[in-house]
N, C-alpha and C positions, 0 to 999 in steps of 0.2 A: 649694668656695667660695674657696679660696686665690687663685684667679686673678681674682676679682671685686673691682674697685675700688669701685664704687658699686652699691647695690641700692636701688630705691625700691619700696615695697609699699603699695598702696592709697591713694596720695596723692590727696586731694580738697580742692578750694578753690573757694569762692564769693566773689563780690563783689556783694552785694545779690542781684539776680535773675540775674546772670550766673554761670553754672556754668563757671568757667575750666578746672578740672582735674577729671576724673571717674574716680576709682578707678584711678589710673595705676600700672602695674607696669613696671619697666624694670631691666635689668642692663647694666653696662658693664664690660668686661674690662680688666684692668690692661695698661698699655703699648700701648693701641690708640687710634686716632682714631675716635670714635663720633659719627656725624652725627645731628642731630635736625632734621627738616624738617616743614613743615606750612604751611597758608595763614596769612596774617595773621589773628590772633585765634584761632588753633587752640589756644593755651595753652602753647606751647613756652617762651616767655620767662618766663611765670608759673612754670612748673615749675622752670626753672633759678634763678629768684629765690628760690624756696622752698629749693632746695638750697644757695644762697649765704646764706640767712638774711635776705633783704629782706622776705619774707613768711613767715607761719606757716601751715602746712597746717591745715585744719579736721579732717582725719583722715589716718592713714597713718604709716608709719615709714621712716626713712632709715638705711641701713647703709653704713659706710665701712670697707673692709678687713674685712668680716664682723662688725663691731661696731655695734650699734645706738647711735645718738647723737641728741641733740637739738640742733638748730641754731637758736638763738634770734635771732642777729644775725650780720652779716658777720664780727665778731671770732671768733665760735665756729666759723664756716666756715674761717677762716684757721688757727685753732688745729688744726682737723681736717685741714689740708693741702689745702684747696680755695681756689683763686684764680679771679677772674673778670675778663675783659677786656670791657668794655661797648661796645655799638655806638657810643655817644657818649662819648668819652673823659672820664675824671674826673681831669684834670690841672689844676694851677694854672699858667696860661699864662705868668705873669711870673716863675715860679721856674725854676731850672735843672733839668736831668735828675736830678742827684744829690739836690737838695733834694726833688723830687717822690718819688723812690724812698724817701728816708728818712722822709718825712712820715707821722707816725702810728706809726713803728716805730723811733724813736730809742732807743738802748740805753745811752747813756752820759750821766752827769750833766755830764761835761766835754765841751762841744760839739765842740771841735777834735778830741778823741780819737774821739768818735763819728763825725765826718765822715771821719777817716782810715780807720777800720774799715770804714765803709760804702763808701768808694772802693775799698778792697782787695777787698771782697766783690763789688762791681759789676764790677770788672775780671775777677774769676774767672768770674762768670756770663757775661759777654760772650764770653770766650774759650771756655768750655765749650759754649755753645749758639749760637755764631756770631751774636750779637746786638749787634754793635759800634755804639756811639753815643757821641758826645762827652759826657762827664758834666757838663761846664761849659756846654753849650749851653742857651740859654733856650728853653723849650718853644714859645712862639709863633713862634720863628724856624725851627722844624723843619718839614719836610714831613710830611704826615699819616702816611706809611708809617713814618717814624722815631718819631713820637709813639706809634704802636701798639706799636713795639718797647719803648718806655719802659713802657707798661702791662704788657706781658708780663714785663719785668724786675722791675717792682714786685711782681708775684705771685710770681716765683721768689725774690726777695729775702726774702719773708715765708715761704718754705719750702713753697710749693705743689708737691704731687705730682700734683694733679688740676687741670687748667685748663679753665675754661668760656669759650668765645669766642662772643659774641653778634653775628651778622652781621659778621664781621671784615673782609670785603672790600667792604662797602657803600660805604666812602669811599676805596677804593684803586683806582689804575689797574691795568690788566692786568699790567704788569710788577711793580708792588708786590705784587699778589696772588700772582704766581708766587713771588716771594721769600718771602712769608709762608708759603707751603706748604712751601718748603724748610726754613724754620725749624721748622715743625710736625713734619716728618719727623725733623729732628735732635732735637727734644724727645722724640719717641716712641722714637728709638733710645737715648736716655738713660734710658728707663724711665718717662717721664711719661705720664699718661693725659689725653686731650684730648676734651672734649665740644664739638662744633662745631655751632652753630645757624646755619643758612643757608637761603635760599630758592633758591640757585643749584644746580640739579641736576647740572650738569656738574662743578662743584667737588666735590660729594659723590662723584661717580663717580671723580674723579681722586685724592682724598686720603684718603678714609675706609676703614676696615676693615669697619665695620658701620653700619647706618643705621636709626633708628627713625622711624616716620611717625605724626604726630598729625593728627587731624581733629576739629574742633568739640569740643575739650577731652578727647578720648579718644585712647589709644594704640591705633592700628589695626593696626600691623604692625611687625616688626623683620626686616630682611633682611641677609644677608651681601652686601656691596657687589659683590663679584665675581660674584654669582649673580643680580643684578637688572639693571634697565635704566632709562634716563631715562623711557621711556614708562610702565613699570609704576609707578615712584615718583610720577610726575605724576598718574596715575589714582588711586593710593592717597591722595594728598594731597587731591584735589578731590572724589573719589567719582564721577567720570565721565571719559570720554575727553577729553583736552585737546589742542587744536591747537597744536603746538609751533612751527610755521612760520607766518609772517604770510601771510594769504591776501588778495591785492590784485590788482586789474587794472591796466592801464596808466593813467598820468595823462593828463589832457587840460588842460594849462595854459592859462590865459586871460590877462587883463590883469595888469599889474604892480600889486600891492597894497602892497608894501614895497620901497623902493629905498634902498640904502646906498651912499654915495659918499665915498671918501677919508676914512673915519672913523678918528680916532685918540683913544685913551682912556688916561688914567693911573690907576694905583691909588692908594690912600690914602697910600702912601709917596712918590708922585711918579714912580714908574717907569712908563714907557710900555709898556702891556700890549697895546694894539691899535694897529697901525701901518698907516695908510693903506689900510683895508679897504674894498672895493667889491663889491657883488653885488645882484642883483634877486631878488625872491620873488614868484611869480605865483599867482593864484587857481588852485585845483585842483592844487596840487603841494606835496610835502614836500621841503624842502631840509635835509639833515643836515649838521651841522658836526662832523667827526671831529678828534680830536687828543688828545694826552696832557693830562691836567688841568694847569692852570697856564700854558697857552699863549695866554691871552687870551679864551677862550670866555666865561668868567663876566662879565668886564668888557664884552664886546660885548653880551651880553644885557641887562645892567644899563643900558647907555647907550641902547639901543633902547627899553627900557621906561620910561625916564625916571628911573631910580633913581640913576644916576651921570652926572655931567657929562662930556661929551666935550671934548677939547682943540680939535679941529677936525673938519670934515667936515659932510656933509648927510645927512639921512634924510627920506624922503617916505613918508607913510602915506596910501594911496589918493589920491595926487597932491598932498597938502597937506603942508607942512613940519612936522616935529617939531623944535622948537628945542633940539636936543641939547646945544648949547654954553651954553645959558642957562636958559630958563624951562620946559623940558620938565617935565611933572608927570604922575606915574602915574595920578592920578585923571582928568585930562583925557584921557589916552590911552585909558583904559578906556571913557570915553564916546564916543570916536572909533572904537571897534571893535578895539582891540588888547588882548588878554588875555595875561597873563604867569604862567606857572607857574615859580617860582624854583627854583634848584638845591637850596637848603637850605630845606626846608619848615619846620623848627623856628625858624630865625633870621629868615626873611624871608616865609614863607608863612602863618604861624599865630601866634596869641597863645595859648599853651598853657594859660593860666589861664582862658580863656574857655570857655563851653559850646560844644559842637559846633555848635549852631544859630547862635550868634554868629559863629563862624568861617565858617560857610557863606555869610554875606552880607558878610564883611569887604571893605571897599572899595566895596561896592555898597549900603551901608546908606541912601543917600539916594534910592534907587529908590522912587517913590510906592507901589508894591505892598507895601513893607515899613513904610509909615508910616500913622499915624492922626493926621492933622493934623500937628503939629510933633513928635509922640512916635512912638517905634517901636511897631509893631503886633506884639506878642510872639506872639500866636496865629498870625498870618500867617507870621511868620519860622519858627516851629516847624513849621508845616504844610509850608512850602517845604523846610525841612531834612529832614523825614520823607520827602518825595518823592525828594530826592536820595539819601538813605540807601538807599531801596528800589531806585532805579535803578542805583546804583553798588555795591550790596551792601556797605555800610559796616557793620563789626561792632565792638562791639555796636550794635544799631539803637536808639540812645538819644540824641535830640537835646539832652537836658539834661546829658549826661555831660561832664565837663571834658575838653578835647581832649588834655591831658597823659596821660589814662588810656587812650587808644587806642594800638594798636601803630603802629610807624612806617609800615607799608604802608597802614593805614587812615587815618592822618593824611594820607598822600599822596593817597588817594582823596577826602578832604574838599576839598583844594586843587583837584584836577582837576575835581571836580563843580562847585565854585564858578565856575571860569573857563570850562569848556567849556559849561556850561548857559546862559551869557550869549550864546551864538551870535555870537562875535566874527568879524570879517572876517579877522583875522590872529591866530594863536596862536603865541606865543613860549614855548617849553617847554624847560626844562633838566632833564636826568636824570629822565625821566618815570617810570621803573620802579625807581629806586634804593630798595633795601630792600623790594621788593614781591615777593610770592610768584607762583608760576607761573600759577595761575588768574587772579589779578588782572592779571598781565602780558598774558595773552591778551585780557582785557577792555579794558585801556587801549589796546593796539595796535589793536583793532577800532574803538574810539571815535576814535582819531587818523585812521585810514583813512576812517571815515565823514565826518569833518570835511573831509578833502581832497575826497572824492567829492561833498560838498555845495557845493563851490566855494570853500572856505576856503583860506587860505594858511598853511602850518605851517613854522615855523623850529625845528628840533630840534637840541639839543646833548646828546650822550651820550658817556660814556667807554666804553660797551659797543659795540665795533665791530660785533658781530653785529646789534645793535639798529639801528644806523645803516644798515647794508647792507640789512636786512630792510624797514625802513620808508621809506627815502628814495627819491625819484625822481632826485635829483641829490645828490652828495656833495662838499662843500667841505672841504678839509683845512687846519687851522690849525697853524702852527708858529712859535714865537717872535713871536706877535702878528700874523702875516701869513697871508693865504690863499696857500698854496704850490701849490695844484692843485685842479682840479675833475675828478671822475671819475663814471662811471656806477656805480650801486650793485652791479653784478655784477663790478666790478674785483676783481682778486685781493687776498687779504688781505696777501700779501707786498708788493704794489705800494703799497697804502694804508699799510702799516706803514712802508715806507721814506719816504713822504711825511710821515708823522707824526714821523719822526725827522729831518726837514729835508733829505732827499735829493730835490731837486726834479725831477731827471731820472730819476724812479723807474721809468718804463717801460723804459728801457734798463738801469738797474741791476738790475731784477728778472729780466732775461733771462739 
């Protein structure tokens, strides 16, 4: 038992009628990276929240370093040497790195002495674990990859020997994810134990030593990573064979449904993020926009969908202008046949305090089928939501549950169901499978292909290059706010990668 960092015995947890964890048993060896995978709603985040003290188990015991402990809150978890890096970072955005790391762990009554001590400790941690970050930088000015480092440093500063990371690459670019994995290997080499919750099976295969699989609240298997495969893990997660490649026939493009001409867009700081972009999108095709996050893709989608004003340029929807520099309105565009799945479901796609059924009609609440005179028809809304829950396998299947209580992947399904079921002519979709498990990815990809084959036009933005190449009929690459190239989806990864890095003559450079 001396080599076991964490042991869970008989962990059981219910939320009303939802049985989130069912008699879970698990062991995690010291100094290893242990993956935990499962479909959205499988119970993995609930299990880790119990370990970190956010929830209390209804039954079961927790052992840390062979000793039975009771973890009543996160402070007790921290005292036991357990730290957690959440999927959505818990940082004060207008505080500095150092202030965030100290927050809640101040040790000196004399503030300046406490700051000096914290700065020295932070410098030591940065050097020891190769987690360099400017301690005086303001959080909101840091890229997301560095914000994640701050979360890791917060846990280490509090003495964590066991780190829980919940979907850590869900908000990272591929390059940032690679750097994170190097950090995790460094932490492991220093004797830290890491629990990695992720839905990305290739990441599991690349970085973990062992992997536990959960399905519908139960622990169904634990495997040594070197002795399993992506296919076996996917089947264990879902309980059936999963198609890991997108199955689609050739596109048959028709008339132009969306035309973008010389579009330029600034962000809220006044920086030009989209620079003179032009392209056409036709019925019956999927056009993917590839690029490293932060190169203007977000602002492009927001301008097309009426959320952000453009500086200049023209956009035509089914031949009629969208007034992108002035009066464009998302509600008007929805009624004209343009649906938008935003990149950030929590900030722009949902109202988390609303019921699932309320979010399922958000933006379409003036549809007569949801009305009873001037009032909302609650029964009709809940019936419609129940139909979408069934069709999109949203879990738990409860239209009255607050949307905040759904997992990230199921929140994504709520947004997708709302927008796709309106049968739009044009679907503008950002990061369709961010934070979504392998079974749901298969389902979402099928629905996107079905929309294309039904004659819809789909504009797709994703930081997952494999997703762009698998789904798209044409690939546009953005760098520094510009379209720097168009390629067929079977273009080499190296060629597309060079374009994403701004090397515009990438065909020659890749040779």
